[in-house]
N, CA, C and O atoms as a DFTB+ gen file, in Angstrom:
280 C
 N C O
     1  1     108.537      90.607      97.293
     2  2     107.105      90.827      97.383
     3  2     106.697      91.688      96.194
     4  3     107.358      92.679      95.882
     5  1     105.619      91.312      95.541
     6  2     105.160      92.093      94.402
     7  2     104.249      93.234      94.864
     8  3     103.832      93.297      96.021
     9  1     103.959      94.127      93.926
    10  2     103.196      95.328      94.243
    11  2     101.801      95.022      94.785
    12  3     101.432      95.584      95.816
    13  1     101.011      94.164      94.149
    14  2      99.675      93.873      94.689
    15  2      99.713      93.288      96.101
    16  3      98.859      93.602      96.930
    17  1     100.693      92.446      96.368
    18  2     100.832      91.868      97.702
    19  2     101.194      92.952      98.712
    20  3     100.679      92.959      99.829
    21  1     102.072      93.862      98.325
    22  2     102.456      94.975      99.199
    23  2     101.251      95.849      99.524
    24  3     101.035      96.226     100.675
    25  1     100.480      96.161      98.505
    26  2      99.288      96.991      98.701
    27  2      98.330      96.308      99.660
    28  3      97.809      96.934     100.583
    29  1      98.104      95.036      99.439
    30  2      97.201      94.277     100.297
    31  2      97.695      94.243     101.746
    32  3      96.916      94.426     102.681
    33  1      98.980      94.010     101.917
    34  2      99.556      93.942     103.263
    35  2      99.439      95.284     103.985
    36  3      99.103      95.323     105.169
    37  1      99.712      96.376     103.286
    38  2      99.621      97.702     103.892
    39  2      98.177      98.022     104.263
    40  3      97.914      98.547     105.345
    41  1      97.241      97.707     103.370
    42  2      95.828      97.967     103.656
    43  2      95.348      97.173     104.875
    44  3      94.604      97.686     105.711
    45  1      95.779      95.931     104.959
    46  2      95.395      95.095     106.093
    47  2      95.986      95.640     107.390
    48  3      95.300      95.689     108.412
    49  1      97.241      96.045     107.356
    50  2      97.887      96.603     108.548
    51  2      97.193      97.891     108.983
    52  3      96.998      98.115     110.177
    53  1      96.823      98.730     108.032
    54  2      96.108      99.972     108.357
    55  2      94.772      99.670     109.025
    56  3      94.396     100.337     109.989
    57  1      94.065      98.686     108.529
    58  2      92.783      98.304     109.125
    59  2      92.985      97.802     110.556
    60  3      92.201      98.122     111.450
    61  1      94.033      97.020     110.763
    62  2      94.321      96.518     112.109
    63  2      94.681      97.650     113.063
    64  3      94.219      97.675     114.203
    65  1      95.500      98.582     112.602
    66  2      95.887      99.720     113.438
    67  2      94.664     100.555     113.792
    68  3      94.497     100.955     114.944
    69  1      93.813     100.818     112.812
    70  2      92.600     101.599     113.063
    71  2      91.716     100.907     114.095
    72  3      91.144     101.557     114.971
    73  1      91.609      99.602     113.988
    74  2      90.806      98.836     114.938
    75  2      91.362      98.966     116.358
    76  3      90.604      99.132     117.314
    77  1      92.666      98.891     116.487
    78  2      93.297      99.008     117.798
    79  2      93.156     100.425     118.355
    80  3      92.956     100.599     119.557
    81  1      93.260     101.431     117.498
    82  2      93.077     102.811     117.961
    83  2      91.670     103.021     118.517
    84  3      91.483     103.753     119.489
    85  1      90.693     102.382     117.904
    86  2      89.313     102.513     118.389
    87  2      89.136     101.913     119.780
    88  3      88.208     102.280     120.501
    89  1      90.015     100.997     120.158
    90  2      89.953     100.400     121.495
    91  2      90.540     101.334     122.555
    92  3      90.146     101.275     123.719
    93  1      91.470     102.184     122.160
    94  2      92.107     103.099     123.099
    95  2      91.153     104.217     123.506
    96  3      91.046     104.555     124.685
    97  1      90.472     104.779     122.536
    98  2      89.650     105.964     122.777
    99  2      88.667     105.814     123.940
   100  3      88.640     106.689     124.806
   101  1      87.868     104.764     124.007
   102  2      86.911     104.670     125.116
   103  2      87.580     104.467     126.478
   104  3      87.005     104.817     127.509
   105  1      88.772     103.912     126.486
   106  2      89.465     103.664     127.750
   107  2      90.078     104.936     128.335
   108  3      90.341     104.997     129.536
   109  1      90.301     105.926     127.521
   110  2      90.960     107.149     127.968
   111  2      90.143     107.857     129.056
   112  3      90.712     108.404     130.001
   113  1      88.840     107.848     128.926
   114  2      87.979     108.541     129.886
   115  2      88.082     108.013     131.303
   116  3      87.747     108.728     132.247
   117  1      88.531     106.799     131.475
   118  2      88.628     106.185     132.805
   119  2      89.950     106.471     133.500
   120  3      90.156     106.023     134.628
   121  1      90.835     107.192     132.867
   122  2      92.139     107.459     133.468
   123  2      92.047     108.405     134.671
   124  3      92.840     108.309     135.608
   125  1      91.085     109.306     134.633
   126  2      90.929     110.237     135.740
   127  2      92.011     111.300     135.813
   128  3      92.242     111.879     136.875
   129  1      92.666     111.559     134.712
   130  2      93.728     112.566     134.656
   131  2      93.499     113.402     133.402
   132  3      93.915     113.021     132.308
   133  1      92.836     114.541     133.568
   134  2      92.418     115.363     132.434
   135  2      93.583     115.760     131.519
   136  3      93.453     115.634     130.301
   137  1      94.710     116.233     132.053
   138  2      95.810     116.597     131.146
   139  2      96.326     115.392     130.339
   140  3      96.598     115.509     129.145
   141  1      96.453     114.258     130.994
   142  2      96.900     113.057     130.280
   143  2      95.867     112.647     129.239
   144  3      96.223     112.268     128.123
   145  1      94.592     112.721     129.600
   146  2      93.526     112.361     128.655
   147  2      93.578     113.261     127.430
   148  3      93.470     112.785     126.300
   149  1      93.741     114.550     127.649
   150  2      93.804     115.488     126.529
   151  2      94.984     115.175     125.611
   152  3      94.850     115.197     124.387
   153  1      96.128     114.886     126.204
   154  2      97.309     114.561     125.404
   155  2      97.120     113.263     124.628
   156  3      97.538     113.160     123.475
   157  1      96.501     112.289     125.248
   158  2      96.275     111.008     124.576
   159  2      95.302     111.170     123.420
   160  3      95.517     110.608     122.346
   161  1      94.244     111.927     123.626
   162  2      93.274     112.173     122.543
   163  2      93.951     112.890     121.381
   164  3      93.706     112.557     120.221
   165  1      94.800     113.870     121.681
   166  2      95.539     114.567     120.623
   167  2      96.448     113.593     119.868
   168  3      96.545     113.647     118.642
   169  1      97.108     112.709     120.609
   170  2      98.004     111.730     119.975
   171  2      97.217     110.766     119.093
   172  3      97.657     110.427     117.994
   173  1      96.058     110.324     119.570
   174  2      95.206     109.435     118.763
   175  2      94.798     110.134     117.478
   176  3      94.797     109.528     116.406
   177  1      94.452     111.408     117.587
   178  2      94.070     112.188     116.410
   179  2      95.232     112.247     115.411
   180  3      95.037     112.041     114.213
   181  1      96.446     112.531     115.913
   182  2      97.611     112.604     115.033
   183  2      97.891     111.254     114.364
   184  3      98.184     111.195     113.170
   185  1      97.800     110.185     115.136
   186  2      98.003     108.853     114.574
   187  2      96.981     108.557     113.481
   188  3      97.315     107.995     112.438
   189  1      95.743     108.939     113.732
   190  2      94.679     108.725     112.749
   191  2      94.960     109.505     111.470
   192  3      94.773     108.983     110.371
   193  1      95.410     110.756     111.605
   194  2      95.754     111.557     110.428
   195  2      96.871     110.899     109.622
   196  3      96.794     110.826     108.396
   197  1      97.894     110.427     110.301
   198  2      99.018     109.788     109.611
   199  2      98.579     108.487     108.931
   200  3      99.019     108.171     107.826
   201  1      97.722     107.756     109.600
   202  2      97.199     106.512     109.033
   203  2      96.394     106.801     107.763
   204  3      96.498     106.069     106.779
   205  1      95.603     107.856     107.788
   206  2      94.826     108.240     106.608
   207  2      95.751     108.655     105.463
   208  3      95.443     108.394     104.300
   209  1      96.864     109.289     105.772
   210  2      97.837     109.659     104.748
   211  2      98.380     108.408     104.072
   212  3      98.482     108.348     102.847
   213  1      98.725     107.419     104.872
   214  2      99.223     106.155     104.315
   215  2      98.163     105.527     103.413
   216  3      98.467     105.097     102.300
   217  1      96.936     105.474     103.887
   218  2      95.856     104.860     103.108
   219  2      95.642     105.589     101.780
   220  3      95.415     104.947     100.754
   221  1      95.713     106.921     101.790
   222  2      95.532     107.697     100.563
   223  2      96.668     107.450      99.577
   224  3      96.436     107.329      98.374
   225  1      97.894     107.376     100.086
   226  2      99.039     107.128      99.205
   227  2      98.956     105.738      98.574
   228  3      99.241     105.568      97.389
   229  1      98.567     104.758      99.368
   230  2      98.437     103.394      98.845
   231  2      97.307     103.333      97.818
   232  3      97.425     102.652      96.799
   233  1      96.219     104.040      98.085
   234  2      95.106     104.065      97.131
   235  2      95.551     104.697      95.814
   236  3      95.142     104.247      94.743
   237  1      96.377     105.724      95.884
   238  2      96.880     106.362      94.666
   239  2      97.762     105.396      93.877
   240  3      97.660     105.323      92.653
   241  1      98.619     104.660      94.566
   242  2      99.463     103.659      93.902
   243  2      98.579     102.581      93.275
   244  3      98.831     102.134      92.156
   245  1      97.557     102.176      93.995
   246  2      96.646     101.146      93.491
   247  2      95.915     101.629      92.233
   248  3      95.727     100.864      91.287
   249  1      95.509     102.890      92.228
   250  2      94.844     103.445      91.037
   251  2      95.794     103.473      89.845
   252  3      95.385     103.203      88.716
   253  1      97.072     103.801      90.096
   254  2      98.056     103.794      89.014
   255  2      98.181     102.399      88.416
   256  3      98.335     102.234      87.206
   257  1      98.112     101.417      89.276
   258  2      98.235     100.032      88.835
   259  2      97.055      99.626      87.951
   260  3      97.204      98.830      87.024
   261  1      95.881     100.187      88.252
   262  2      94.675      99.849      87.505
   263  2      94.580     100.602      86.178
   264  3      93.764     100.253      85.325
   265  1      95.413     101.634      85.999
   266  2      95.379     102.434      84.786
   267  2      96.159     101.710      83.688
   268  3      97.331     101.378      83.867
   269  1      95.502     101.470      82.551
   270  2      96.205     100.784      81.460
   271  2      97.298     101.684      80.868
   272  3      97.172     102.908      80.835
   273  1      98.359     101.045      80.408
   274  2      99.464     101.765      79.782
   275  2      99.007     102.321      78.437
   276  3      98.205     101.704      77.735
   277  1      99.521     103.476      78.096
   278  2      99.174     104.099      76.810
   279  2     100.113     103.635      75.755
   280  3      99.993     104.042      74.600
């Protein structure tokens, strides 16, 4: 797999994961278990932070690719 294809695949996977995480959040309120809800919200937050880290790293690699060689 070449670099542009890898970047594209990672970006697409990140978008899919983010979409799925957005489906979890509204369902948490219906659990009726405050401690579990709090833990799940914290976990969603951590997952979101890690996902953003991946997206930033891929964006940095993509910018390097767009920079012409000196």
